[in-house]
N, C-alpha and C positions, 0 to 999 in steps of 0.2 A: 449533388456535385461530388464526384469521387475525390478521395483523399490521395493526392499525388505526392505528398511529402511525408516523410517519416519524422520531420522535425517537430519537437514538442511545442505546443502553444500553451503558455502559462495562463491560468485563469486571470480574468480581468479584475478579480477582487483583490483587496489589499492583503499583503503578507502580514501576518500577525507576529511571526517569528521565523527566523532563518538561521540555520546552523549548517556547517560543513563538517564532514567526518572523513578522515583518511582511512582507507581500508587497504592495508598493505598486501593482503593476500585473501584467499577464500576463507581461511580461519577467522580473519577479522570481520568479513561479511557475515559469517555465521554468528559471531559474538554480537554484532550489532543487531542481527535478527532476534537473538535471545533477549537482548536488552529491550528491543521494541515490544516483544511479547510480554515482558514484565511490565512495561509502561502501560500497555493496554489493560492488563490486569489491575494495576494500581489505580488507573483512572475509573475503571468499572467499579472497583471496590469502594473508592471514595464517593462515587455517585450514589451508591447504595447506603452508605453510612450516614450521609448528610443530605438526603434529598430535600430539595426546595429551599435550602439555606443560601445565603449570599455566597458563602465559601464552597458550597456543594455544587458540583458540576454534573448536570445530568448527562448520562451516556445514552445517546440515541443511535448508536452505531458509528461506524467510521468508514469514510471512503478514502482510500490511499491509492493514489495514481503513481505507478512506477514507470519512469521514463528513462530510456537509454537505448543505444544501438544494440544489435544482435551481439550476444556475448558480454554484455555489460555487467551481468550479475543479478538481474531482476528475479529470475526463478530461484536462484540460489538464495536470495534474500527472503523470498516467500517461504521457501522450504525451512529455512532457519527460524522464521517466525512461527510456523506451525509446529516445529519441533519444541520451540520454547513455550508453546501453549499446550504441550502435552501430547501432541499427535504422534503416534508410534507407527502408524501404517505407512504405506507407500504414498508418496506425493507426486501425482501425475501432472505433467504440464498440460494445460487445457488448450493447446494450440489447435487441435482438431475439434474438440468438444466444446470449446469457447468458455466453459465454466466448469469448475470442480467444486462441489459443495462439501463442507466439513461441518460436523456438529461436535463440539468439544465440551466435555464435562469439566467445569472449572470451579474453584472455591467460591467465586462470586456468582455462580450459576452457569447454566448452559450457555454456550457461546456459539452462534452460527457464524461461519466464515466462508466466503465465496472468493475463489481465485479465478479471475477472468484473464483471458488472453485474446485481445481483439486484432492481433496481427493480420489475420486473414480477411478482415473487413476491408472493403474497397470503397464503401460509401457509408457515411454516418447514419443513413436511414436503416442500414442493416441492424444497427444496435436497437433502434426503436422497433423494428419488426421482430426482433428476437424475444421481445417481452421481458427484458431484464430489469425494468424500472422497479418492479415489485421487490427484487433483491435489495435494492438500495433504500427502500422505504421501510424495511423490516426490522431495523435495529441491529443488523448484522455488521460484521466487518467485511468490507469488500476491497480486495486487493486487485487492482487493474493494471495489467501490463498492456502497453500500447494504447493508452487512453485517447491519444490524438486521432486514432482511426474512428472514434465516435463523434469527433468534432465537439461542439459545445453542448451536445445532448446529455452529457454526464452531469452537467452543472458544476458548481464550485465544490472541489474536494476539500476534505479536512486537512490532508497532507498530500504534498507531492515530493516523491523521492526521485531525484535525478541522479542517475549513475553514469559515470564516464570513466574511461581508461585514463591512467596517468601517463603522460608522454613517454614514449618510445624506447626505453632501454630494455634489452632482453632480460637483464637481471631482475627487473621489476615488472615482468609481463603480466602478473596477476594484480598489480596495484590499481586500485580504483579510488575515486573520490565520490562521495555521496553528499549532494547538497539537498538538505531537507527544508521544505517551506511549509509552514502551517498557515491555514486560511480560516481556521475556526478556534474557538476556545478549547474544544476537545482535542483537536490536533496540536495546539500549543501545549496543552497539559501533557500529552504523550511525548512530544518532542523534548520538553523540559526534563522528562524522566530518562531519556536515552543517554 
C-alpha cells in the first residue's frame, strides 16, 4: 500500500521520556546536535564501564527517527551530530543514495553511523526490499529521515525527534521546536544527557 501521507505516525509503544527544545536558529540546532553527539558518547562509555550491572546500560545501537516537513532542519541536525562525533569530511544528504555510512573513531571505540533518507520511497515494501534491516541490527546508530515512508517496518525506535517551524514571523524564520520522545532506556539515557 503506497504511503500517501507525509504525516508522521508515532510508534505505538509507550513514551519513556519526552522533552521539548526551542531552537531559535541554525546555530541552536547545531548546538543541540553537538549535545546529542556527546550524549551518545556518554551512554556508550557508561555501557562499557559497567557492563551487566543494574546501573549499567548496554548499548546495542540506536535508532533515531527524524520527523518534519521539508526544511524543518532534519539534515542540519544530522550534520551537527556527525560533527559532534568528530566527522570532519563532507556530509552528504542521502536523498538519492538512500543511506550514507560513516565509521567514526571514538574514545569508546569505533562507531558505525548510518544516515538514511527515505523521502523517495512510495511504498513501505521498498524499505524491506532495500535490505536495510542488517544496518539496524548491527549495533550502529541509525538516523532516519522520513521514517513514515517505511511504515511500521522500522519497528519501535529508541528516539523520535520531531522538528517543526515556530509560527510565522519573518524575524524568527529560522526558529524551530524539537520535540524529542524516547521509547527505550538507551533513548531515555541519551535524551537525559541532552
